[in-house]
Structure formats: structure tokens, C-alpha cells
C-alpha positions as CSV (number, residue, x, y, z in Angstrom):
1,M,0.0,0.0,0.0
2,K,1.9,3.1,-1.3
3,T,1.1,6.7,-0.6
4,N,-0.4,8.6,-3.5
5,T,0.7,12.2,-2.8
6,L,-1.7,13.7,-5.4
7,I,-4.6,12.2,-3.4
8,T,-3.5,12.8,0.1
9,K,-3.0,16.5,-0.3
10,T,-6.8,16.9,-0.8
11,I,-7.8,14.8,2.2
12,H,-8.6,16.7,5.4
13,F,-7.1,15.3,8.6
14,E,-10.4,15.0,10.5
15,Q,-12.1,13.4,7.5
16,A,-9.3,10.9,7.2
17,C,-9.5,10.0,10.9
18,Q,-13.2,9.4,10.6
19,F,-12.8,7.2,7.5
20,I,-10.0,5.1,9.2
21,K,-12.1,4.6,12.3
22,E,-15.0,3.3,10.2
23,V,-12.7,1.0,8.3
24,G,-11.2,-0.3,11.5
25,K,-14.6,-1.0,13.2
26,R,-16.1,-2.7,10.2
27,A,-13.0,-4.8,9.4
28,H,-13.0,-6.0,13.0
29,R,-16.6,-7.1,12.8
30,Y,-16.1,-8.8,9.4
31,G,-13.3,-11.0,10.7
32,S,-9.9,-9.3,10.5
33,T,-7.6,-10.3,13.4
34,S,-6.0,-7.8,15.6
35,I,-2.5,-8.3,14.2
36,R,-3.6,-7.8,10.7
37,L,-6.0,-5.0,11.4
38,E,-3.4,-2.9,13.3
39,M,-0.8,-3.3,10.6
40,Y,-3.3,-2.5,7.9
41,L,-4.7,0.7,9.6
42,R,-1.2,1.9,10.2
43,E,-0.3,1.5,6.5
44,L,-3.7,3.1,5.5
45,T,-3.0,6.1,7.6
46,E,0.4,6.6,6.2
47,S,-1.0,6.2,2.7
48,L,-3.4,9.1,3.4
49,G,-0.4,11.3,4.5
50,Y,-0.7,11.0,8.3
51,Q,0.6,8.9,11.1
52,G,-1.3,6.5,13.4
53,T,-1.0,4.0,16.2
54,F,-3.6,1.4,16.8
55,R,-4.5,-1.3,19.4
56,S,-7.3,-3.7,18.8
57,S,-9.0,-6.0,21.3
58,P,-12.2,-8.1,21.1
59,T,-14.3,-5.3,22.5
60,E,-12.7,-2.0,21.4
61,I,-10.1,-0.3,19.2
62,L,-7.7,2.4,20.3
63,F,-7.1,4.9,17.5
64,S,-4.2,7.5,17.9
65,F,-3.6,9.9,15.0
66,N,-0.9,12.5,14.3
67,E,-1.3,15.1,11.6
68,N,2.5,15.4,11.5
69,K,5.4,14.2,13.6
70,D,5.3,17.3,15.8
71,S,1.6,17.4,16.4
72,T,-0.3,16.3,19.5
73,P,-1.9,12.9,19.0
74,Q,-5.7,12.7,18.8
75,M,-6.9,9.6,20.5
76,Y,-10.2,7.8,20.3
77,I,-11.4,4.6,22.0
78,E,-14.2,3.0,19.9
79,E,-16.3,0.1,21.1
80,V,-16.7,-2.6,18.4
81,D,-19.5,-5.1,17.6
82,P,-18.8,-8.9,18.0
83,T,-17.1,-10.5,15.1
84,D,-19.6,-12.1,12.6
85,F,-17.0,-13.5,10.1
86,N,-18.4,-12.1,6.9
87,L,-15.4,-12.5,4.5
88,H,-17.3,-11.3,1.5
89,R,-17.8,-7.9,3.0
90,L,-14.2,-7.9,4.3
91,S,-13.2,-8.4,0.6
92,L,-15.4,-5.5,-0.5
93,L,-14.0,-3.3,2.2
94,Q,-10.4,-3.8,1.1
95,K,-11.3,-3.1,-2.5
96,L,-13.0,0.1,-1.4
97,V,-9.9,1.2,0.5
98,N,-7.8,0.4,-2.6
99,K,-10.0,2.7,-4.7
100,V,-9.4,5.6,-2.2
101,I,-5.7,5.1,-2.3
102,H,-5.0,4.2,-5.9
103,Q,-7.9,5.5,-7.9
104,G,-8.6,8.8,-6.2
105,M,-12.1,8.1,-4.8
106,T,-13.1,10.9,-2.4
107,L,-13.7,10.1,1.2
108,D,-17.3,11.4,1.0
109,T,-18.0,8.8,-1.7
110,A,-16.1,6.1,0.2
111,M,-18.2,6.8,3.4
112,L,-21.3,6.3,1.3
113,Q,-19.9,3.1,-0.1
114,L,-19.2,1.8,3.4
115,E,-23.0,1.9,3.9
116,E,-23.6,0.1,0.6
117,I,-21.2,-2.7,1.7
118,E,-23.3,-3.1,4.9
119,K,-26.4,-3.6,2.7
120,E,-24.7,-6.0,0.3
121,K,-26.6,-9.2,-0.2
122,Q,-25.0,-12.2,1.5
123,P,-23.4,-14.8,-0.9
124,W,-25.0,-17.6,1.0
125,G,-28.6,-17.5,2.2
126,I,-30.4,-19.1,5.2
127,M,-30.9,-22.5,3.5
128,A,-27.2,-22.8,2.6
129,L,-26.2,-21.8,6.1
130,A,-28.5,-24.4,7.6
131,L,-27.1,-27.1,5.3
132,S,-23.5,-26.0,6.2
133,F,-24.1,-26.4,9.9
134,M,-25.4,-29.9,9.2
135,I,-22.5,-30.9,6.9
136,A,-19.9,-29.5,9.3
137,G,-21.4,-31.6,12.1
138,G,-21.5,-34.8,10.2
139,G,-18.1,-34.2,8.5
140,F,-16.3,-33.5,11.7
141,A,-17.7,-36.6,13.3
142,M,-16.1,-38.5,10.4
143,M,-12.8,-36.7,11.0
144,I,-12.6,-37.8,14.6
145,S,-13.5,-41.4,13.7
146,G,-17.1,-41.3,14.6
147,S,-19.5,-44.2,13.8
148,L,-22.4,-44.0,11.4
149,A,-24.7,-43.3,14.4
150,D,-22.5,-40.4,15.4
151,V,-22.3,-39.0,11.9
152,M,-26.1,-39.2,11.4
153,L,-27.0,-37.7,14.8
154,S,-24.3,-34.9,14.5
155,T,-25.7,-33.9,11.1
156,F,-29.2,-33.6,12.6
157,L,-28.0,-31.7,15.7
158,G,-26.0,-29.3,13.5
159,L,-29.4,-28.1,12.2
160,V,-30.7,-27.8,15.7
161,V,-27.7,-25.7,16.7
162,F,-28.3,-23.4,13.7
163,L,-32.0,-23.0,14.5
164,L,-31.4,-22.3,18.2
165,Q,-29.2,-19.2,17.5
166,P,-31.9,-16.8,16.2
167,L,-34.4,-18.2,18.7
168,I,-32.2,-17.6,21.7
169,S,-31.3,-14.1,20.4
170,Y,-35.0,-13.3,19.9
171,F,-36.3,-14.5,23.3
172,G,-33.1,-13.9,25.3
173,G,-32.9,-10.1,25.1
174,E,-29.7,-8.1,25.5
175,K,-27.9,-10.8,27.5
176,S,-28.7,-13.6,25.1
177,S,-25.1,-13.8,23.7
178,E,-23.8,-14.5,27.2
179,W,-25.8,-17.6,27.9
180,S,-26.5,-18.7,24.3
181,P,-23.6,-21.2,24.3
182,F,-24.8,-22.8,27.5
183,V,-28.4,-23.1,26.4
184,T,-27.4,-24.5,22.9
185,A,-25.0,-27.0,24.4
186,F,-27.6,-28.0,27.0
187,V,-30.2,-28.8,24.3
188,V,-27.6,-30.7,22.3
189,G,-26.4,-32.7,25.3
190,S,-29.9,-33.6,26.3
191,M,-30.9,-34.7,22.8
192,T,-27.7,-36.7,22.4
193,A,-28.3,-38.5,25.7
194,I,-32.0,-39.2,24.8
195,A,-30.9,-40.6,21.4
196,K,-28.4,-42.9,23.1
197,T,-31.1,-44.6,25.1
198,F,-32.5,-45.8,21.7
199,W,-29.3,-46.0,19.7
200,V,-26.6,-47.4,22.0
201,E,-23.8,-47.1,19.4
202,I,-23.8,-43.3,19.8
203,N,-20.6,-41.9,21.4
204,L,-21.7,-38.9,23.6
205,I,-18.4,-37.0,23.4
206,T,-17.9,-37.5,19.6
207,T,-21.5,-36.5,18.8
208,T,-21.8,-33.5,21.0
209,V,-18.4,-32.0,20.0
210,S,-19.2,-32.6,16.3
211,A,-22.6,-31.0,16.5
212,L,-21.2,-27.9,18.3
213,I,-18.1,-27.6,16.1
214,I,-19.1,-24.3,14.5
215,L,-19.5,-22.8,17.9
216,I,-16.4,-24.2,19.6
217,P,-13.9,-21.3,20.0
218,G,-10.8,-23.1,18.7
219,F,-10.1,-20.3,16.3
220,V,-10.4,-17.6,19.0
221,I,-8.2,-19.5,21.4
222,S,-5.6,-20.2,18.7
223,V,-5.6,-16.5,17.5
224,G,-5.2,-15.4,21.2
225,I,-2.2,-17.6,21.8
226,M,-0.6,-16.4,18.5
227,E,-1.2,-12.8,19.5
228,L,0.7,-13.5,22.7
229,F,3.3,-15.1,20.5
230,Y,3.6,-11.8,18.6
231,N,3.6,-9.7,21.8
232,H,0.0,-8.5,21.4
233,I,-0.6,-9.0,25.1
234,V,-3.9,-7.3,25.7
235,S,-5.7,-8.7,22.7
236,G,-4.1,-12.1,23.2
237,M,-5.1,-12.4,26.8
238,A,-8.6,-11.2,26.1
239,N,-9.1,-13.7,23.2
240,V,-7.7,-16.7,25.2
241,A,-9.8,-15.8,28.3
242,N,-13.0,-15.2,26.2
243,G,-12.4,-18.4,24.3
244,L,-11.8,-20.5,27.4
245,L,-14.9,-19.0,29.1
246,Y,-17.0,-19.8,26.0
247,L,-15.6,-23.3,25.9
248,V,-16.5,-23.9,29.6
249,K,-20.0,-22.7,28.9
250,L,-20.4,-25.1,26.1
251,F,-19.0,-28.0,28.1
252,A,-21.1,-27.1,31.2
253,G,-24.3,-27.0,29.1
254,T,-23.5,-30.3,27.5
255,W,-22.6,-32.0,30.7
256,L,-25.7,-30.8,32.6
257,G,-27.9,-31.9,29.6
258,I,-26.5,-35.4,29.7
259,L,-26.6,-35.6,33.5
260,L,-30.3,-34.5,33.6
261,V,-31.3,-37.3,31.2
262,N,-29.2,-39.8,33.2
263,V,-31.2,-38.9,36.3
264,F,-34.3,-40.3,34.7
265,V,-32.9,-42.9,32.4
266,E,-29.8,-45.0,32.9
267,L,-27.6,-44.5,29.8
268,P,-26.0,-47.6,28.3
269,Q,-22.3,-47.8,28.8
270,G,-19.4,-49.3,26.8
271,V,-21.2,-49.9,23.5
272,E,-19.9,-47.9,20.5
273,G,-20.2,-48.4,16.8
274,N,-17.3,-48.9,14.4
275,A,-15.7,-45.8,12.8
276,V,-16.9,-44.8,9.4
277,N,-14.6,-45.9,6.5
278,P,-12.1,-43.1,5.9
279,M,-12.8,-43.3,2.2
280,W,-16.2,-41.7,2.9
281,L,-14.4,-38.7,4.5
282,L,-12.3,-38.3,1.4
283,L,-15.5,-38.3,-0.8
284,F,-17.2,-36.0,1.7
285,L,-14.3,-33.5,2.1
286,P,-15.2,-31.2,-0.8
287,I,-18.7,-30.8,0.6
288,V,-17.2,-30.0,4.0
289,L,-15.0,-27.3,2.5
290,L,-17.9,-25.8,0.6
291,A,-19.9,-25.7,3.9
292,L,-17.1,-23.8,5.6
293,C,-17.1,-21.3,2.7
294,A,-20.8,-20.7,3.4
295,V,-20.3,-20.4,7.2
296,F,-17.7,-17.7,6.6
297,Q,-19.7,-16.0,3.8
298,I,-16.9,-16.4,1.3
299,S,-17.7,-15.0,-2.2
300,K,-18.6,-17.8,-4.7
301,K,-15.9,-16.7,-7.1
302,N,-13.3,-17.5,-4.5
303,I,-14.6,-21.0,-3.6
304,I,-12.2,-23.0,-5.8
305,V,-9.1,-21.1,-4.6
306,V,-10.1,-21.2,-0.9
307,S,-10.9,-25.0,-1.1
308,S,-7.6,-25.7,-2.9
309,I,-5.6,-23.8,-0.2
310,C,-7.6,-25.6,2.6
311,L,-6.9,-28.9,0.9
312,S,-3.2,-28.2,0.5
313,S,-3.0,-27.3,4.2
314,L,-4.7,-30.6,5.1
315,I,-2.2,-32.5,2.9
316,G,0.6,-30.8,4.7
317,M,-0.8,-31.7,8.1
318,I,-1.3,-35.3,7.1
319,G,2.1,-35.6,5.5
320,G,3.9,-34.0,8.4
321,S,2.1,-36.2,10.9
322,L,3.1,-39.3,8.9
323,F,6.7,-38.1,8.6
324,L,7.3,-37.2,12.2
325,D,4.3,-36.6,14.5
326,V,1.0,-34.7,14.9
327,N,2.6,-31.5,16.1
328,F,4.9,-31.3,13.2
329,G,1.9,-32.0,10.9
330,N,0.1,-29.0,12.4
331,F,3.2,-26.8,11.9
332,L,3.8,-27.9,8.3
333,G,0.1,-27.6,7.4
334,T,0.1,-24.0,8.8
335,V,3.2,-23.1,6.8
336,F,1.6,-24.4,3.6
337,L,-1.6,-22.4,4.5
338,V,0.2,-19.1,5.2
339,V,2.5,-19.3,2.2
340,L,-0.3,-20.0,-0.2
341,S,-2.7,-17.5,1.4
342,N,-0.1,-14.7,1.3
343,W,0.8,-15.5,-2.3
344,W,-2.8,-15.5,-3.4
345,G,-3.6,-12.3,-1.4
346,N,-0.6,-10.5,-2.9
347,K,-1.5,-11.6,-6.5
348,S,-5.2,-11.0,-6.3
349,G,-5.5,-8.0,-4.0
350,E,-7.9,-9.9,-1.8
351,P,-7.6,-10.2,2.0
352,S,-5.4,-13.2,2.8
353,S,-7.8,-13.9,5.7
354,I,-10.3,-15.4,3.3
355,P,-8.5,-18.8,3.0
356,L,-6.9,-18.5,6.4
357,L,-9.9,-18.5,8.6
358,P,-11.7,-21.7,7.3
359,S,-8.5,-23.5,7.1
360,M,-7.6,-22.7,10.7
361,M,-10.9,-24.1,11.7
362,L,-10.0,-27.5,10.4
363,V,-7.1,-27.7,12.9
364,V,-9.9,-27.6,15.6
365,S,-7.7,-26.9,18.7
366,G,-10.8,-25.9,20.6
367,S,-12.5,-29.3,20.0
368,I,-9.5,-31.0,21.5
369,G,-9.9,-28.9,24.7
370,F,-13.7,-29.7,24.8
371,R,-12.9,-33.4,24.6
372,G,-10.3,-32.9,27.3
373,L,-12.8,-31.4,29.7
374,A,-15.3,-34.2,28.9
375,Y,-12.7,-36.9,29.7
376,L,-11.7,-35.2,32.9
377,T,-15.3,-35.2,34.3
378,S,-15.8,-38.8,33.3
379,G,-12.8,-39.8,35.4
380,Q,-10.3,-40.4,32.6
381,I,-7.8,-37.9,34.1
382,D,-4.7,-38.8,32.1
383,I,-6.5,-38.6,28.7
384,G,-8.3,-35.5,29.7
385,Q,-5.2,-33.6,30.8
386,Q,-3.4,-34.7,27.7
387,D,-6.2,-33.5,25.4
388,F,-6.6,-30.2,27.2
389,A,-2.9,-29.4,27.1
390,Q,-2.8,-30.4,23.5
391,M,-5.2,-27.6,22.6
392,F,-2.4,-25.1,23.6
393,V,0.3,-27.1,21.9
394,V,-1.7,-27.0,18.6
395,A,-2.1,-23.2,18.9
396,L,1.7,-22.8,19.6
397,T,2.6,-25.0,16.6
398,M,0.3,-22.9,14.5
399,G,2.0,-19.7,15.7
400,A,5.4,-21.1,14.7
401,G,3.9,-22.0,11.3
402,F,2.6,-18.5,10.8
403,L,6.1,-17.1,11.7
404,V,7.9,-19.3,9.2
405,G,5.2,-18.9,6.5
406,N,5.4,-15.1,6.7
407,M,9.2,-15.4,6.4
408,I,8.9,-17.5,3.2
409,V,6.3,-15.3,1.5
410,K,6.0,-11.8,2.9
411,E,2.5,-10.5,3.0
412,H,1.4,-7.1,1.7
413,P,-0.7,-5.2,4.2
414,S,-4.0,-6.9,4.1
415,L,-7.2,-7.4,6.1
């Protein structure tokens, strides 16, 4: 992002500050991580002829602007909405900024265009999202060696999870977001336990974690640990704490739902079905990748590229695991992911976050932590401690993979 001096001379300082604040708040909501957002806003400010310092956290962004190196900083603290991961709008936002910097679009016009982006029709509608939650649930059950019973029930419960979100928001009022994970998990846990009384092959842990996979905050926890890795202490600690709290709410709801059913009906023990043939997962994988594109609202024109990068990352993970161990597989898969995402972002001008976010979700460090909590409460202390600790190991190996990947292919400033 280079400064266009012919453009910046006509941009008033206060007007530039207002535009940058709007870009920052919207990018945060659409899914840009703190590290990327801070770097991008700094480059944008310099491109407009000014200086700026920024600090982003899950709940607010600190903006500090200098008209010149000798001026007194103007500081703003802006509250931000929760992230909704709309990568189509994130792409449109970056293209709009490029028009301001490189094509001379006025900030008055750009501010109007920001509102048009907000009204932009979603690439994927309600039916596609509902199917995506179902496919993600069933697909993940296959990935963690679930049985046919687990896959079928996880697919159905994925739809239940999707339908519960607007219902809880509508009836729950302002505080609905705080207890939505608990209520959702309680319903899923109860329904899974009831189903097990009729279908004994169901594995309670596999089914519940698969059905809730879209909600499990593995991405947030991983990003938080990587932010700590890059010395973004405030945002990193906030993301890790928020992610762990959300994870505990999901687990507590699931556990209480199962416990409640077990009070009235004794659940069968020790009977589980055989894992689905891995060949089915290979055949199902393209549909799972398509579902993730829908969940993150990725533009349809980017589906093939994003799916290819996700698949390359998975190949790297599998190859590294076979060559050495699972941790090396996570590291190698992340390196592949970052290198390819940066290369594509640099060539296309699109945010490199577009392939990064769905691919990172496949690493599912949060689901490992969820299973760890489940094993701990069921008395399997050693397995539980190992799984819960592995969640942080996965995030650390991903952080190392990001560092190496960015060294191999340096990324242009991007959302």
C-alpha cells in the first residue's frame, strides 16, 4: 500500500481520521484479526499522509492519529461489535480502500460506499447456512473417527444448533449472547443422551463435540495464543480468556444436559459403533470445504481457490504427521496455509484472511480442549489432561507455522 501524494493533499485530517475509524470497526466485525488490522490501519493512515498507532482488542479499538510528527496525538477509543465473520464484506471493504488510495475516490464517496457494503446481499442464504451447519457436524464426526450413528446424529444436531441461535437471540434479550452457548449445548447434550437410550452405538463425546463444532472457539483461542506469541498481550489475553470461558459454557451445558437425562434414564455404557470408513471422508471432504465457505460467507468466485488452499493445508498436516508426529503436521500444514494465502492475497489484492480462517478451523484446537474437559469429568484424568494441554500445543505450533510462512512469502498489508 503506497502513498499517492496527489490524493493525500486533498484529504482533510479530521475526515481521514473518521474514515479510518469506520474501516477499522467494520474490518474488526467482518473478521480481520488484531495483528492484521493494526498493521493495515497503520499503512492506510500513512497512505493518506498522516501517522497513526492502533491497538485492537475483542471489545474495542484504540485509535491514535498524528497530523504530522510534531503534532499532539488525537486519541479515540471506539467500542466494536462482536465479530460475525463475513469475509465477502471484508473483501469488498479492502477493495474500497484500494479505490481511495490508488484511484482517487473521495472520502465522501467512500463513506457512502461503506454503507452500501453493509447492505450488500450475502453470498449464502439461510438454507445454505443451515445445510452448512449440518454438513460441518457430520463431516467433523467422520474426521474424529465417529461411527455411522455419530455422523447421522451430529448432522441432525447441526441443524438444531443453527435454528437455536436466532431463537435464543429473539427471546433472550440483551444478555442472550452471554448464555447462548450454555443453552445451545444443554439442548444438544440432552438430545444426544436421549438418542443414546434408543441407539446405543452413539458416542456422547464424539456426537456433541461434532454438533457444536461451528460454535467451539478453537479459532479464537488459537488466535489469542498467536497474538501473545507476537507480543500483542492485551488482545491475546482477552481472546484466550474469552475463548476458554465460551468453551467452559459449552461444556457445562452439554454435561448438565446429559446428566439431567441420566437422572431419569440410565444411559447404556461401553457400547460404541465402528468408525466410518475413511474413504467416505475423502469423498465428503469437498462438501465440508464448501460448507465452511458458506459459514464464513466467502464469495462464490473464491470457492475454488479457498478450497484448494484448505486442501493443501490438510495434505501438509497429514504428510507432516506421517513423517514425524501430529505437532509437526500442524506446523507444516500451517506453513503451507500461510505461504499459499499470502501468495494469493498478494497476487489478487484480496484479504489473505479469506482462505486462512476456514483452514484454521480445520485444525480444531478448541474441540481438543472440549474433549479434554469431557474426559476429565468422566474420570479419565490422564487422557483429559493430555487433550486439554494439546489444545495449547496446537495453537503454539500454528503460531510457529505463521512465523515461518510469513518469512517465506512476505504478505502485503491486508485485512
